N, C-alpha and C positions, 0 to 999 in steps of 0.2 A: 673498381678495386685495382689498386696499383700492384702490378706484378714485380717481384723482386728478382734481381739477377741470381742465377744458379738455382732458381726454383723450378721444380718439375711442373709441367703444364700438360693439358690435353688439347688436342686439336678439336675445333668446333665444326669443322667441315672436311669433306674429302678433298684431297689434292692429287688428282690422277696423274698429273705431270711428274710427280715425285713418287708415285705408288703409295701415298699415305692416305689413311682413312680417318674419318671422324673417330675420336676416342684414342688415337695413337698418342703415346706419351713422348714428350720431348723435354729438353732442358733449355731454359731461357739463358743464353750466354752473353747477349749484348743487346744494345738498342742502337738504332740508326736514326738520323734526323729525318723528318718527314719531307716528301718531295715538294710540298707546297706549304706556305705559311698558314697556320691555323689548324693543321691536321696533326694527328697523334704521331709520336715516334713509331718507327717500325720495330719489330721484335726479331732478333736473330736466334734461331733455334738450332740446337744440335740434336740429331736423332741417333739413337743407339740401338743395336740389335739386342737380342735376349741375353747375349754373353757380355754385354757392356761395352762392345766395340763401337766406335763412332763410325757411322755409315753415311751421314749426310748433314750438311749445314744449309739452312734455308732462311730467307727473310720473309716475314709475314706481317700482316696487320695485327694490332692488338686484339681486334675483334675476332680473329681466327683462333684464339687460344683462351683457355680458362684454367684457373688453378684446380689442382686435384682436390678431391673431397674425401673425408674419412669413410664415407659410405660407398666408395667405389672399389672395385677389385681389378687388378691388372690381368690381362690375358695375353696369349701368344698367338700370332698368325704368321704365315709365310709371306715374305716380301715378294717372292717370285709370282708373276702373273700366271694365271691358269693357261693362257694361250701363248706363253713364251716357248721358244724352241728348246 
């Protein structure tokens, strides 16, 4: 399935480097060319907090995201890690 720009998507895997978890919602804001010929374009995602403020922009593989579905419900979690000072 081709994802459209400015479509909301959900992450398909955890991304501990960015404190993101599978199921987190992001907005697809751009595509980037693949590093090697024959590979898929990358997806540039913008992550927002619960208030709608932009907190992160990250590039991922298209296989790392999926479109949202009508049978899913959004949830809220803290971005602060439990072991942070």
